[in-house]
N, C-alpha and C positions, 0 to 999 in steps of 0.2 A: 346578626342574621336578618335578612329582609322579611318584612311582613307582607302578607297578602293585602292588597289595597282595593277599596271600593270608592270609585269616584262617581258621585251621584248628583242628580237633579240639574244637570247641565243640558243645554242644547248641543247635540253631537252631530257635527258634520263628518260622516264616516268616510266619504269619498268612495263608497262601495255602492254599485248600482242596485243591489238587492236591498240594502239597509237604508240608503238615502240619508235624509236628515231626521234625526230622532229628537223631537221637540223637548221632551223631558225624559232623559235617559240616564243610564249608568254604564260604567265600564268596570269590570272585575279583572284585576291584575294579580297574577299569582307570584309566588316567591321567585320564580325564574325570570321574572320581568316580561312575561308573555301575557297577552290578552286572553283570559280564560273564557270570558263571555261579555257580550254587549247587547243592550236592548232597552226597551221601554221600562221606566220605573214601575209601571203596573205589573211587570213580570218579575220584579226583583226578588221577592221572597222565594218564589218557585225556583228561579235560576240559582240562587245562592244555596238552596238546599241540595240541588243537584251537584253543584261544585263541592260542597262540603262532603257529600257522600263519596264522590269520585276521588277527592284528594285527601280524605280523612282529616278534615280541618276542625280545629276547635274554635269556639266563638271568639276567644281572645286573640286568635291569630289574625283577625281582620281589622285593618286600620281604615276607618271610614272618613272620607273627606267630602264635605258638602260644597258643591259648586253651584248653588242655586243662582239663577240669573246669568250664569256665565256660559261661555261657548268653548267646546273642546274640538280641536282639529288634529288630524294626523301631523306628525313632524314633517316639515318641508324637505323635499329632495331636490338638490341642485344637480342636474344631470351632466353639466359640462362646466368644470372649473379648472383653474390652475392653482388652487389653494394650497399653500405650503410648498409648492414647487417654484412659484414666483413669490418670494417672501416679502413681507412688509418691511418698510424702512431700509431696504437694501437694493442695490443695483446689481452689478455683475456677481457680487459675492453670494447673493441669494437667488439668482436667476438660473435655474437648471432645467428649463422647459424644452430647450432646443439644443441638440448636438449638431452644430452646423459645420461639421468636418466631413460628413458623409450624408448624402441625400437619402439613403435607404438604411433605416435603423429600427427594424421591427423588434429586435431583440432587447432594446432598452426598455426599462420598466419605470414608469412614473413613481411607483411604490418606493424605489430606491433613492428618490430625490426629494421626497415629501417630508417636510419638517412639521410634526404634529404640535410643536410648541410655538409655531407662528401665531402671533396675537390674533390674526384674522379668524382662527378657529373659534376663539371665544366670542368674537363679534357675530360669527355665523350662528352659534348656539344661542346667544342672547336674543337674536332676531328670529329664532324658530327654525333655522336650517339645521336639522339634526343629522342629515346624511348628505354626502357629496360624492360625485363621481369625478375623479381627478385624471386629467389627460395630459400627455405631452403637448407641446406647442405644434404649430402648423408650418414651421419653416421647411421641413423635409417632406417630400412626397409620401414617405412612410416614416412616422415619428416614433412609434413605440407602443407599449402596452398601457392600457387604461385600467384603473381599479376603482373600487367603491369602499368608502369607510364612513364611520360615525364621526361626528365632530367633537365628541367628548372623550377625554382620556389623555394619557401621557405617552403611552407606548403605542406606536403605530400598529404593531402586530396584534394588539388587543382591540384595536379600533376597526380593523378590517371587516368589511361585510363580504366582499368577493374580490380575490386578488387578481383575477383576470376577467374583465368585463368585455374587452375588445382591443383592437389595434387601431391606432390613429393613422389615417391617410389624409393627404391635403392636396387640393387642386387650386388652380388660379394664381392670384398675384403673389401670395406669400412665398411659395417655393421659387417662383420666377425672380422675384426681387432679391431673395436671399442669395441665389447662386449666380445671377447676372452680375452682381457686385463683385463676386469672386472669379468671374469669367470661367465658370465651370457649368457643366450640365446639371440640372435643366435650366435653360433660359427661356423656354417656350412651353406653352400648354401641351404641345405634342410630346415633348421630351418628358414632361412630368408624368403623363399617362403611360408613356412607353416604359419608364423606369418601374412604375407600379406593376404593369403587366409582366415585365421581365422577372421581377422578384416573385410574383405569384406563379408564373410558369415554372421557374426553377424550383420553387417549393413543392409544386405539384409533382414534378418529375422526381425530385429527391424523395418525397413520401412514397411514391410508387416503387422506386428502386429499393427503398428501405424495407417495404412490405415484402417484396419479392425475396429479399435476402433472409427474411424470417421463415419463409415457406420452403426455401430450397438451399441446400448446402452448395449447390453449383453456382449460386449467384452471390457475389461479394457485396457487402453493405457499402453504401457510399460513405466517403469521408465526412465526419461530423461537420454540419453547417448550422451554426447557431441562428442565423437569420431565417433559414428555411424551417428550422425547428419551431421558431416563434410564429411562423405563418401557418403551420399545419392546422392548429385549432380553428383558424378562420376558414380555411378550405373545408374543414369537416363540419362547419356550422356549430362548433362548440362554443365559440365566442363570436362577437359581431365585428363587422368592419364599419368604423366611424369615419365618414368622409366629410372633411371640411370643404364646404363649397358655398359661395355667395351668389355668383352669377348663374343665370338660367342655363347657359351652355355648360358650365362646370357641373351643375347639378345633374344634367343629362349624361355627362361623361361618367360621373360617379355611378349612376344607375346602369349605364352600358357595361362598365367594367364589372360591376357586381353580378350582372346577368351572365357575362362570359364565364365567370368562375363559380356561379351559383352561390354567391355570398349572401349571408343574412346581414343586411346593411342598414345603417342609420345615417341620415343627412344632418350635418351640423351647420347651423346658421341659416342656410336656405333663404337668404335675404330676398332674392327675386322669385321665391316660390309662388307668390300670387300670380305671376305672369304665366305660369305653367300649372296652375292649380288643378285643372281637369286631368292633365297627364299624371300628376302626382297622386291624384285620387285613384286613377286606374292602376297605379303601381302599388297601392296599399302602403304608401310611404310612411315611414317612422322618422320624425323630425324633431331636432332640438333647436328651438327658435331663440334667437337673441344674439347679443344682448339688446334688450328693449331700450335701455338708457345708454345711448351711445352718440358719439359724434361721427360725422361722415368723413373719416380720416383717410380714406383711400378710394380710388375710382369705383371699385366693385361694390361699394356700399351706396352707390347712387340711388339704388332702388329701395333703400331702407325706409320702413314705415312701421309705426307702432300699431297700425291697423292690420298687420300681417296675421296675428293670431285669430282675430275675428273673421278674417277672410278665409283662412284655412279651416276654421271650425265648421264652416258651412259644408265641407266635403266629408261625407260619412265614413270614407275608408282611410282617411288620414288620421294618424295618432301623433299628436305633438305635445311637447312640453316647453315651458319657458325656462330659460337658464340664464345665469349671470355672466358666464365667461370671466369670472374673477381672475385677475384684478381689473379687467376692462370695465366692468361694473362691479363695485364691491359686493361681496356675497350677501351682506346684510340687507341689500336692497332687492332681494328676490321677490318679496311680497309687494314692494312698491312697484316693481316691474309688472307684476300681475295686475295691480290696481290700475296702472296706466293702460294696460290692454283692455280692462273692463270699461274704462272711460272711452275707449275707441271702439266699443261695440261687442266685446267678448262677454258672453253671459257668465254669471257667477258660478254655475255648475261646472262649466268647461274651464273656468279660471282656476277653481280649486283643484280639479284633476290635473291641470297643467303643471302644478308644482307638488303633486303628491303621487297619485297612482299612475299617471301616464309616464313620468320619468322613471318610476320604478319598473314598470312593464317594459319600456323601451330598453332599459339597461339590464333586464333579466334578474332583478332583485325584488320583484313584487311578492315573492313567497314570504318575505319577512317584513316588507315595508310598504308605505304608500297609502294604506287605508286602515281604518279602525275595524278590525275583524278578528274573530276568534283564531288564535294560533299565531298571530303576528307579534312582532316586538312592540312593547308598550312605549313607543316614542310619541309623546302627546304634547299638545300645546293648549294652554288655557288662556282665553282672552276674556277681559272683563265685559267687552261689548262685541257685537258681531263685527269682525274685522273687514267684512266685505260691504258693510253699510256705514262704517265709521273710519276716520283716518287714524287707524291704529297700525303701527308697524311692529311693535314688540309685544309678545305675549306676557301675561303676568307670571305664568308658571311654565316651565319646560321640564318634561319627564323624558329620560333616556332609559330604556329597558326597565321602566317602572320606577326609577329612582328620580326624585325631584332634584333638579340641578339648580334652577332658579325658582 
């Protein structure tokens, strides 16, 4: 049976705007693996008494761990990866990210293709990435469902945080190059956008007809359409539309389509975002930036710069995170990517948020993850030195749901 834990005397980077950095603090973790309280060491005795009275704890139920001189951070959240869906050491046999036989596949689920025993999950965990959001690839204009999971465990169904985070859409070179080689549509940006619109219009009409059939016996229900069914949650804003877009014009097309259908959208990559930063600011854009460590392997990456995070951080209405796009950049280099952005002008507060609370907010999982706050999962990283002032890439200790893994 799990013990309640008291992690004390550490400097705590909470990634919470109200709590900030607690210079000498504690974190109380209950048996359920949740953070029961967090605060200054000066308030420890009072807070522990409150927790003991509300949870009927005995003194010997509490395991105390002294982390004097060390630093505790929330577990890192990688908001855009293909971890486990593009498997390590394999080529075609382990590459399940793109179903390139049909350009419109919203009904496919990354969940069904992810192997939690891929060695990359252990690498992610060892380097502090405790949660990942796994997406289909960007070969299709509509690629499939995105989901979120922890990086520790053996059964994917026990590791899931949220099984439907959003639907993956893609604009620009990837769909064009995929289908031009096959001499099939889409071979232009026009056709890519048109296919997305067509699928959304069909899903909208399908949903309206389905609802009419529920309300009236005189109206027959439409024949079941699995693609339209998959898109209904996006149209209802129950999940988000994630648009792969590098070039400024593709970014604007994504926003245009999202507005037409009133979608809650996220921009993925946003390589030329700085060129239209003011416009993105006016749109209250939510952006997954990266990969920061990358080669310019195709024309639409010509605007790539590791200064992009610091540029967009100047805009108060933009919420962005830094992601790995694993295996494009191996997932274990998420913190290194963040440090490169710091070297290029991103301040440390924004850097911490970019791999903790911001990705959790953007992906709709911040109720459980992304900051050290009462009620959240105790996914915690312990560093021997301040990782934002020293070249440390691996934490000394990793806790998942209050259990020490490393």
